[in-house]
C-alpha positions, 0 to 999 in steps of 0.5 A: 748668792745664797739666801736663807736656810730653807731647811736641814734635812735629816734621813731617818729609817721611819719617818713616822716614828721620827715625827712622833719623837720630835712631836712628843719630846720637843713639842714640835709642829710636824706636817703630815707625811708627803711622798715624793716619788721623783726624789725617792723619799717620804718626808715631813717638815718640822716648823721652826719660827726661822726655818724647818727640819726635813725628816726623810725616809727612803721611798722604795729600795732605789731611794737615794738615801738608802745607802746613806741609811745603810752607812748610818742606821740610826739616821743623820744629817743629810743636807742643807737647803739654801734659798735662791731667787734665780736657780738657773743663774745660781746653777750657772755661777756655781758651775762656772766656779767648778761646782758639780750639779747632781743628776742632769743639771736641770731643776726638779720640782721639790716638796714646796713645788719650787725648783730645786737642784743638789750640788755635789757634797765633795765640793762643799766640805762633804756637805750635800747642798740643795738649792731652792728657788723662792720668790725674791 
């Protein structure tokens, strides 16, 4: 059901500082910052030949990653995003297997303009899973 890893997301307290560090220390290609108010985050993508790393900071105090950064003030891995070709079919199959979809269960538009859903970390060994629909 799942396809390629689309990205690994890392929560950081300051996305600009993190982007500078990745760019200068690792020689990484880093995108311009992008605000995603619907998700409560400000992000940049670090491009890799085989995937991406998403660096994200809270966008406002109601951000879902605020509590994560309170527990992990230096930041850390937040979620893994897998590609799927049909997000509704993937959701329905996972729900039938007992997985819990966060939010209202309906896809939102993600950073790449594609539908995304998040799965409860307790259902996947403590790891928050994002599904992103991509063209097959």
